[in-house]
All heavy atoms as an XYZ file, in Angstrom:
679
protein
N      14.286     -3.061     29.620
C      13.800     -2.733     28.296
C      12.551     -1.889     28.405
O      11.747     -2.073     29.335
C      13.464     -4.001     27.532
C      14.631     -4.793     27.092
S      14.107     -6.004     25.864
C      15.697     -6.423     25.289
N      12.342     -1.025     27.440
C      11.168     -0.166     27.442
C       9.955     -0.898     26.897
O      10.046     -1.983     26.399
N       8.829     -0.235     27.020
C       7.598     -0.831     26.489
C       7.540     -0.709     24.981
O       8.132      0.177     24.397
C       6.389     -0.135     27.124
C       6.206     -0.447     28.568
C       4.897      0.105     29.087
O       3.953      0.269     28.312
O       4.850      0.370     30.296
N       6.765     -1.573     24.400
C       6.574     -1.558     22.936
C       5.844     -0.293     22.540
O       4.938      0.148     23.222
C       5.742     -2.786     22.560
C       5.555     -2.961     21.070
C       4.760     -4.225     20.814
C       5.486     -5.370     21.466
N       4.899     -6.615     21.460
N       6.282      0.331     21.469
C       5.619      1.536     20.972
C       4.407      1.133     20.165
O       4.501      0.325     19.262
C       6.558      2.355     20.088
C       7.745      2.902     20.797
C       8.641      3.678     19.828
O       8.394      3.774     18.669
N       9.721      4.180     20.370
N       3.276      1.662     20.522
C       2.048      1.392     19.785
C       1.437      2.726     19.423
O       1.228      3.583     20.273
C       1.045      0.551     20.628
C      -0.245      0.344     19.862
C       1.693     -0.768     21.024
N       1.145      2.931     18.175
C       0.572      4.176     17.679
C      -0.711      4.493     18.434
O      -1.561      3.622     18.630
C       0.268      4.007     16.175
C      -0.150      5.294     15.523
O      -1.129      5.919     15.991
O       0.495      5.705     14.539
N      -0.850      5.719     18.877
C      -2.011      6.128     19.668
C      -3.327      5.928     18.923
O      -4.366      5.656     19.536
C      -1.865      7.599     20.060
N      -3.322      6.022     17.621
C      -4.566      5.853     16.850
C      -5.071      4.424     16.946
O      -6.260      4.165     16.689
C      -4.361      6.265     15.394
O      -3.434      5.426     14.753
N      -4.219      3.464     17.340
C      -4.669      2.085     17.476
C      -5.557      1.904     18.693
O      -6.302      0.920     18.766
C      -3.471      1.133     17.566
C      -2.592      1.046     16.322
C      -1.443      0.128     16.573
C      -3.389      0.596     15.116
N      -5.487      2.831     19.635
C      -6.318      2.693     20.837
C      -7.773      3.028     20.539
O      -8.664      2.662     21.288
C      -5.794      3.583     21.942
O      -5.894      4.927     21.560
N      -8.028      3.675     19.416
C      -9.390      3.943     19.028
C      -9.985      2.652     18.473
O      -9.290      1.691     18.201
C      -9.430      5.018     17.951
C      -9.103      6.387     18.519
C      -9.191      7.436     17.464
N      -7.823      7.723     17.066
C      -7.421      8.074     15.899
N      -8.258      8.121     14.899
N      -6.166      8.311     15.649
N     -11.285      2.643     18.273
C     -11.954      1.437     17.716
C     -11.379      1.175     16.332
O     -11.336      2.058     15.471
C     -13.444      1.654     17.653
C     -14.197      0.402     17.314
C     -15.699      0.641     17.450
O     -16.107      1.364     18.340
O     -16.419      0.100     16.609
N     -10.942     -0.086     16.102
C     -10.340     -0.453     14.854
C     -11.381     -1.136     13.940
O     -12.310     -1.751     14.401
C      -9.202     -1.438     15.085
C      -8.021     -0.843     15.892
C      -7.046     -1.961     16.235
C      -7.318      0.217     15.090
N     -11.154     -0.997     12.625
C     -11.999     -1.711     11.661
C     -11.689     -3.195     11.805
O     -10.696     -3.605     12.371
C     -11.641     -1.238     10.244
C     -12.044      0.208      9.997
O     -12.951      0.706     10.668
O     -11.419      0.860      9.127
N     -12.550     -4.010     11.189
C     -12.356     -5.455     11.251
C     -10.985     -5.862     10.657
O     -10.384     -6.819     11.067
C     -13.491     -6.191     10.536
C     -13.440     -7.713     10.854
C     -13.508     -5.964      9.049
C     -13.707     -8.059     12.270
N     -10.459     -5.104      9.715
C      -9.171     -5.389      9.160
C      -8.333     -4.108      9.206
O      -8.429     -3.271      8.316
C      -9.320     -5.886      7.735
O      -8.091     -6.293      7.227
N      -7.540     -3.973     10.231
C      -6.733     -2.760     10.413
C      -5.454     -2.860      9.597
O      -4.793     -3.862      9.555
C      -6.358     -2.619     11.890
O      -7.532     -2.564     12.647
N      -5.123     -1.752      8.950
C      -3.881     -1.702      8.152
C      -2.768     -1.166      9.053
O      -2.871     -0.056      9.589
C      -4.067     -0.824      6.924
C      -5.050     -1.440      5.968
C      -5.157     -0.657      4.686
C      -6.192     -1.354      3.808
N      -5.988     -1.074      2.407
N      -1.744     -1.982      9.235
C      -0.684     -1.662     10.188
C       0.678     -1.851      9.560
O       0.827     -2.580      8.588
C      -0.762     -2.601     11.398
C      -2.081     -2.651     12.124
C      -2.058     -3.747     13.193
C      -2.412     -1.301     12.760
N       1.678     -1.193     10.152
C       3.078     -1.458      9.849
C       3.666     -2.039     11.127
O       3.575     -1.416     12.199
C       3.830     -0.190      9.416
C       3.273      0.288      8.080
C       5.343     -0.525      9.294
C       3.920      1.534      7.557
N       4.208     -3.239     10.986
C       4.763     -3.961     12.152
C       6.278     -3.947     11.990
O       6.804     -4.386     10.965
C       4.238     -5.415     12.167
C       4.834     -6.182     13.356
C       2.715     -5.427     12.229
N       6.998     -3.391     12.987
C       8.448     -3.284     12.943
C       9.029     -4.151     14.047
O       8.649     -4.038     15.219
C       8.930     -1.833     13.111
C      10.425     -1.743     13.100
C       8.319     -0.952     12.009
N       9.993     -4.995     13.668
C      10.660     -5.883     14.621
C      11.966     -5.251     15.082
O      12.551     -4.386     14.417
C      10.921     -7.242     13.965
C       9.667     -8.016     13.725
C       8.874     -7.743     12.616
C       9.284     -9.008     14.588
C       7.700     -8.440     12.410
C       8.111     -9.716     14.378
C       7.313     -9.429     13.285
N      12.436     -5.711     16.242
C      13.700     -5.240     16.782
C      14.835     -5.624     15.857
O      14.787     -6.647     15.184
C      13.915     -5.843     18.171
C      12.887     -5.387     19.171
C      13.057     -6.068     20.504
C      11.951     -5.588     21.481
N      11.943     -6.362     22.700
N      15.864     -4.772     15.804
C      17.046     -5.055     14.968
C      17.602     -6.428     15.320
O      17.680     -6.810     16.486
C      18.088     -3.964     15.198
N      17.987     -7.146     14.330
C      18.599     -8.463     14.511
C      17.601     -9.602     14.661
O      18.010    -10.757     14.842
N      16.303     -9.323     14.548
C      15.295    -10.376     14.659
C      15.467    -11.331     13.472
O      15.571    -10.902     12.330
C      13.868     -9.795     14.669
O      13.728     -8.927     15.791
C      12.815    -10.883     14.722
N      15.467    -12.615     13.769
C      15.639    -13.633     12.746
C      14.450    -13.649     11.774
O      13.308    -13.394     12.167
C      15.764    -15.020     13.379
N      14.737    -13.939     10.523
C      13.702    -14.004      9.484
C      12.608    -14.998      9.838
O      11.424    -14.791      9.539
C      14.338    -14.374      8.153
N      12.953    -16.084     10.540
C      11.966    -17.091     10.915
C      10.965    -16.534     11.927
O       9.782    -16.905     11.894
C      12.665    -18.327     11.544
C      13.561    -19.062     10.579
C      14.973    -18.452     10.444
O      15.342    -17.592     11.262
O      15.650    -18.822      9.495
N      11.399    -15.633     12.766
C      10.524    -15.016     13.752
C       9.515    -14.101     13.066
O       8.343    -14.078     13.348
C      11.310    -14.263     14.850
C      10.416    -13.466     15.762
C      12.203    -15.213     15.600
N      10.024    -13.301     12.097
C       9.168    -12.423     11.318
C       8.169    -13.227     10.528
O       6.976    -12.897     10.495
C      10.030    -11.530     10.376
C       9.158    -10.653      9.507
C      10.997    -10.673     11.173
N       8.596    -14.296      9.915
C       7.718    -15.159      9.118
C       6.657    -15.811      9.988
O       5.492    -15.923      9.581
C       8.513    -16.228      8.366
C       7.696    -17.065      7.411
C       6.955    -16.231      6.361
O       7.460    -15.194      5.918
O       5.823    -16.661      5.979
N       7.012    -16.203     11.191
C       6.022    -16.832     12.102
C       4.914    -15.795     12.426
O       3.729    -16.169     12.488
C       6.692    -17.322     13.370
N       5.281    -14.548     12.668
C       4.283    -13.513     12.934
C       3.401    -13.302     11.728
O       2.177    -13.154     11.853
C       4.965    -12.219     13.339
N       4.004    -13.269     10.525
C       3.219    -13.113      9.311
C       2.254    -14.272      9.136
O       1.090    -14.080      8.729
C       4.152    -13.008      8.103
N       2.713    -15.489      9.442
C       1.818    -16.642      9.312
C       0.673    -16.610     10.293
O      -0.451    -17.032      9.973
C       2.635    -17.909      9.478
C       3.509    -18.196      8.273
C       4.355    -19.440      8.413
O       4.280    -20.160      9.422
N       5.209    -19.693      7.413
N       0.904    -16.081     11.505
C      -0.188    -15.931     12.476
C      -1.271    -14.998     11.957
O      -2.458    -15.201     12.126
C       0.325    -15.412     13.820
C       1.069    -16.454     14.640
C       1.270    -16.026     16.083
N       1.793    -14.708     16.274
C       3.120    -14.412     16.370
N       4.017    -15.324     16.223
N       3.487    -13.150     16.575
N      -0.799    -13.942     11.269
C      -1.756    -12.976     10.715
C      -2.588    -13.606      9.597
O      -3.797    -13.518      9.583
C      -1.038    -11.715     10.220
C      -0.466    -10.940     11.439
C      -1.944    -10.836      9.363
C       0.484     -9.821     11.044
N      -1.915    -14.275      8.661
C      -2.628    -14.887      7.527
C      -3.524    -16.025      8.003
O      -4.587    -16.234      7.431
C      -1.657    -15.337      6.418
O      -0.719    -16.278      6.958
C      -0.930    -14.162      5.818
N      -3.111    -16.782      9.024
C      -3.947    -17.843      9.539
C      -5.235    -17.324     10.159
O      -6.223    -18.050     10.220
C      -3.170    -18.640     10.609
N      -5.246    -16.070     10.553
C      -6.443    -15.434     11.134
C      -7.192    -14.588     10.117
O      -8.033    -13.757     10.500
C      -6.043    -14.567     12.346
C      -5.776    -15.426     13.555
O      -6.710    -15.985     14.132
N      -4.515    -15.544     13.953
N      -6.878    -14.743      8.818
C      -7.611    -14.053      7.759
C      -7.017    -12.747      7.312
O      -7.600    -12.049      6.504
N      -5.836    -12.399      7.809
C      -5.170    -11.155      7.392
C      -4.333    -11.349      6.153
O      -4.206    -12.461      5.665
N      -3.767    -10.249      5.694
C      -2.886    -10.321      4.516
C      -1.589     -9.537      4.804
O      -1.622     -8.545      5.554
C      -3.558     -9.736      3.258
O      -3.916     -8.390      3.513
C      -4.758    -10.534      2.823
N      -0.524    -10.002      4.235
C       0.777     -9.330      4.356
C       1.025     -8.559      3.071
O       0.875     -9.121      1.998
C       1.916    -10.346      4.610
C       1.606    -11.201      5.844
C       3.243     -9.649      4.731
C       1.454    -10.424      7.128
N       1.404     -7.313      3.200
C       1.712     -6.510      2.024
C       3.229     -6.408      1.873
O       3.921     -7.418      1.847
N       3.717     -5.186      1.804
C       5.137     -4.966      1.597
C       5.953     -5.479      2.784
O       5.550     -5.328      3.939
C       5.414     -3.469      1.410
C       6.828     -3.156      1.074
N       7.331     -3.329     -0.205
C       7.835     -2.735      1.841
C       8.597     -2.988     -0.189
N       8.954     -2.645      1.041
N       7.065     -6.103      2.472
C       7.999     -6.557      3.533
C       9.189     -5.597      3.545
O       9.730     -5.262      2.518
C       8.470     -7.980      3.302
C       7.294     -8.974      3.489
C       7.782    -10.385      3.316
N       6.664    -11.324      3.432
C       6.461    -12.102      4.478
N       7.268    -12.055      5.508
N       5.442    -12.915      4.508
N       9.606     -5.202      4.748
C      10.730     -4.323      4.921
C      11.924     -5.131      5.402
O      11.841     -5.836      6.400
C      10.396     -3.227      5.943
C       9.166     -2.440      5.544
C       7.933     -2.708      6.132
C       9.253     -1.432      4.578
C       6.791     -1.988      5.764
C       8.118     -0.717      4.201
C       6.914     -0.998      4.815
O       5.796     -0.294      4.462
N      13.038     -5.066      4.679
C      14.177     -5.878      5.015
C      15.497     -5.130      4.961
O      16.525     -5.695      5.292
C      14.247     -7.071      4.055
C      13.029     -7.965      4.165
C      12.965     -9.028      3.086
O      13.660     -8.885      2.044
O      12.224    -10.027      3.280
N      15.467     -3.859      4.580
C      16.732     -3.133      4.436
C      16.981     -2.191      5.595
O      17.832     -2.459      6.446
C      16.713     -2.324      3.093
O      16.428     -3.213      2.018
C      18.040     -1.669      2.849
N      16.225     -1.125      5.667
C      16.432     -0.134      6.705
C      15.851     -0.597      8.036
O      16.370     -0.300      9.096
C      15.799      1.227      6.300
O      16.336      1.597      5.058
C      16.055      2.299      7.338
N      14.749     -1.328      7.959
C      14.123     -1.878      9.144
C      13.610     -3.262      8.810
O      13.548     -3.649      7.644
C      13.012     -0.987      9.667
C      11.927     -0.540      8.688
C      10.752     -1.495      8.699
C      11.439      0.832      9.100
N      13.240     -4.013      9.834
C      12.733     -5.345      9.638
C      11.244     -5.332      9.980
O      10.875     -4.931     11.105
C      13.453     -6.365     10.575
C      14.937     -6.369     10.302
C      12.864     -7.762     10.394
C      15.760     -7.103     11.362
N      10.415     -5.763      9.055
C       8.983     -5.777      9.345
C       8.152     -5.917      8.093
O       8.670     -6.343      7.034
N       6.878     -5.576      8.212
C       5.984     -5.670      7.076
C       4.754     -4.805      7.298
O       4.421     -4.418      8.420
C       5.553     -7.126      6.823
C       5.066     -7.872      8.042
C       3.788     -7.639      8.572
C       5.870     -8.780      8.696
C       3.330     -8.315      9.694
C       5.429     -9.472      9.802
C       4.144     -9.223     10.292
N       4.079     -4.532      6.176
C       2.785     -3.881      6.224
C       1.758     -5.011      6.135
O       1.986     -6.015      5.450
C       2.603     -2.904      5.037
N       0.646     -4.869      6.847
C      -0.341     -5.935      6.857
C      -1.746     -5.410      7.133
O      -1.888     -4.368      7.784
C       0.007     -6.968      7.917
N      -2.737     -6.122      6.638
C      -4.123     -5.920      7.066
C      -4.349     -6.974      8.111
O      -4.254     -8.189      7.827
C      -5.089     -6.087      5.869
O      -4.909     -5.048      4.972
N      -4.631     -6.526      9.300
C      -4.688     -7.438     10.457
C      -6.110     -7.446     11.048
O      -6.560     -6.436     11.528
C      -3.670     -7.013     11.548
C      -3.699     -7.956     12.733
C      -2.268     -6.898     10.977
N      -6.754     -8.618     11.040
C      -8.070     -8.696     11.674
C      -7.937     -8.475     13.188
O      -6.901     -8.785     13.781
C      -8.508    -10.147     11.408
C      -7.633    -10.663     10.329
C      -6.349     -9.859     10.416
N      -8.972     -7.940     13.795
C      -8.936     -7.657     15.217
C      -8.500     -8.861     16.032
O      -7.790     -8.761     17.023
C     -10.310     -7.161     15.725
C     -10.601     -5.752     15.222
O      -9.670     -5.066     14.755
O     -11.762     -5.330     15.314
N      -8.914    -10.065     15.648
C      -8.584    -11.264     16.392
C      -7.120    -11.605     16.405
O      -6.661    -12.341     17.251
N      -6.342    -11.048     15.507
C      -4.906    -11.335     15.442
C      -4.077    -10.238     16.112
O      -2.863    -10.405     16.261
C      -4.461    -11.479     13.973
N      -4.694     -9.137     16.530
C      -3.944     -8.042     17.126
C      -3.271     -8.449     18.437
O      -2.106     -8.065     18.679
C      -4.846     -6.848     17.379
C      -5.186     -6.025     16.139
C      -6.232     -4.954     16.503
C      -3.985     -5.386     15.521
N      -3.922     -9.192     19.260
C      -3.357     -9.588     20.544
C      -2.020    -10.319     20.390
O      -1.100    -10.098     21.160
C      -4.338    -10.432     21.338
N      -1.935    -11.189     19.393
C      -0.674    -11.923     19.193
C       0.469    -10.998     18.823
O       1.623    -11.292     19.140
C      -0.867    -13.028     18.158
O      -0.963    -12.492     16.860
N       0.153     -9.890     18.183
C       1.219     -8.920     17.845
C       1.650     -8.165     19.088
O       2.834     -7.947     19.305
C       0.725     -7.950     16.761
C       0.420     -8.543     15.401
C      -0.099     -7.445     14.473
C       1.633     -9.215     14.824
N       0.682     -7.752     19.909
C       1.031     -7.000     21.108
C       1.861     -7.848     22.054
O       2.685     -7.328     22.806
C      -0.243     -6.535     21.840
C      -1.034     -5.483     21.077
C      -2.411     -5.588     20.994
C      -0.411     -4.441     20.443
C      -3.145     -4.625     20.309
C      -1.118     -3.490     19.747
C      -2.471     -3.593     19.690
O      -3.216     -2.670     19.021
N       1.635     -9.145     22.074
C       2.355    -10.058     22.981
C       3.701    -10.502     22.463
O       4.471    -11.148     23.183
C       1.494    -11.291     23.276
C       0.216    -10.940     24.059
O       0.201     -9.891     24.723
O      -0.728    -11.717     23.975
N       4.005    -10.228     21.219
C       5.255    -10.694     20.580
C       6.428     -9.825     21.069
O       6.516     -8.638     20.736
C       5.148    -10.630     19.062
C       6.251    -11.383     18.358
O       7.398    -11.358     18.854
O       5.976    -11.931     17.272
N       7.348    -10.401     21.812
C       8.464     -9.649     22.386
C       9.467     -9.208     21.333
O      10.288     -8.318     21.607
C       9.184    -10.440     23.487
C       8.247    -10.705     24.657
C       9.774    -11.739     22.963
N       9.435     -9.781     20.149
C      10.373     -9.395     19.075
C       9.920     -8.135     18.333
O      10.712     -7.512     17.619
C      10.539    -10.543     18.072
N       8.667     -7.714     18.539
C       8.138     -6.528     17.856
C       8.506     -5.262     18.609
O       8.270     -5.163     19.794
C       6.610     -6.646     17.665
C       6.321     -7.812     16.695
C       6.045     -5.358     17.144
C       4.856     -8.070     16.522
N       9.096     -4.338     17.872
C       9.476     -3.037     18.449
C       8.338     -2.054     18.434
O       8.128     -1.309     19.392
C      10.661     -2.471     17.698
C      11.196     -1.194     18.244
C      12.466     -0.748     17.571
O      13.399     -1.532     17.473
O      12.502      0.412     17.108
N       7.611     -1.995     17.322
C       6.511     -1.025     17.220
C       5.452     -1.520     16.242
O       5.719     -2.308     15.369
C       7.031      0.364     16.787
O       7.508      0.309     15.469
N       4.219     -1.000     16.474
C       3.089     -1.268     15.617
C       2.443      0.081     15.367
O       2.105      0.799     16.295
C       2.072     -2.212     16.296
C       2.750     -3.527     16.710
C       0.866     -2.441     15.412
C       1.902     -4.377     17.624
N       2.326      0.424     14.081
C       1.766      1.743     13.732
C       0.679      1.599     12.686
O       0.705      0.698     11.863
C       2.866      2.632     13.162
C       3.988      2.895     14.148
C       5.035      3.837     13.581
O       4.707      4.645     12.692
O       6.170      3.772     14.074
N      -0.261      2.488     12.701
C      -1.296      2.535     11.663
C      -0.626      2.878     10.344
O       0.259      3.715     10.263
C      -2.354      3.564     12.007
N      -1.018      2.161      9.300
C      -0.489      2.402      7.946
C      -1.451      3.330      7.217
O      -2.643      3.270      7.429
C      -0.364      1.096      7.200
C       0.401      1.217      5.879
O       0.965      2.301      5.619
O       0.454      0.211      5.146
N      -0.913      4.210      6.429
C      -1.735      5.114      5.658
C      -0.890      5.959      4.753
O       0.336      5.895      4.774
N      -1.556      6.771      3.972
C      -0.839      7.657      3.059
C      -0.171      8.773      3.860
O      -0.731      9.299      4.823
C      -1.796      8.286      2.044
C      -2.158      7.348      0.947
C      -2.932      8.048     -0.156
O      -2.625      9.257     -0.441
O      -3.825      7.427     -0.706
N       1.019      9.133      3.397
C       1.752     10.223      4.014
C       2.030     11.246      2.920
O       2.385     10.873      1.803
C       3.091      9.738      4.625
C       3.884     10.888      5.171
C       2.818      8.717      5.684
N       1.820     12.501      3.220
C       2.190     13.552      2.274
C       2.874     14.647      2.998
O       2.703     14.844      4.206
C       0.928     14.042      1.564
O       0.050     14.647      2.469
N       3.662     15.371      2.273
C       4.387     16.521      2.844
C       4.228     17.713      1.933
O       4.206     17.584      0.718
C       5.830     16.178      3.024
N       4.104     18.831      2.546
C       4.024     20.063      1.777
C       5.363     20.738      1.835
O       5.981     20.857      2.888
C       2.939     20.983      2.350
C       1.526     20.421      2.324
C       0.570     21.399      3.017
C       1.066     20.174      0.900
N       5.817     21.187      0.710
C       7.100     21.883      0.657
C       6.860     23.297      0.194
O       6.225     23.535     -0.807
C       8.026     21.140     -0.321
C       9.341     21.846     -0.567
C      10.285     21.876      0.454
C       9.594     22.529     -1.719
C      11.490     22.520      0.276
C      10.788     23.172     -1.911
C      11.747     23.177     -0.916
N       7.344     24.230      0.954
C       7.223     25.613      0.595
C       8.632     26.162      0.373
O       9.388     26.292      1.325
C       6.525     26.414      1.711
C       6.273     27.823      1.332
C       5.469     28.537      2.437
C       5.211     29.983      2.034
N       4.467     30.693      3.075
N       8.986     26.426     -0.880
C      10.348     26.909     -1.151
C      10.574     28.321     -0.554
O       9.648     29.090     -0.452
C      10.426     26.914     -2.664
C       9.025     26.918     -3.136
C       8.195     26.324     -2.063
N      11.791     28.538     -0.167
C      12.171     29.878      0.315
C      12.272     30.827     -0.876
O      12.750     30.484     -1.926
C      13.513     29.836      1.050
C      13.444     29.049      2.320
C      14.780     29.052      3.025
C      14.725     28.236      4.304
N      15.998     28.238      4.995
N      11.838     32.040     -0.673
C      11.924     33.056     -1.759
C      13.237     33.768     -1.722
O      13.906     33.974     -0.815
C      10.806     34.074     -1.619
C       9.474     33.434     -1.952
O       9.415     32.462     -2.705
N       8.404     33.979     -1.416
């Protein structure tokens, strides 16, 4: 198996409450996802939107103290910084 994908921006110094998108491997049981969410909230974080259709995971504000438990979770496929995304569209003439 390959290594977990971690967004490069996470390697920079993080705020006390980092906004992340946590994506679990396909087929991960709901109980495993919920256990990870509970670890975050137990450490003072919050869970935002939950993803259950196209991918399995959630958006969360994660205190620095809870980050290690996410990196060590073998069910997690990737962890990425959450933020606004915009796209510019230039129509063809």
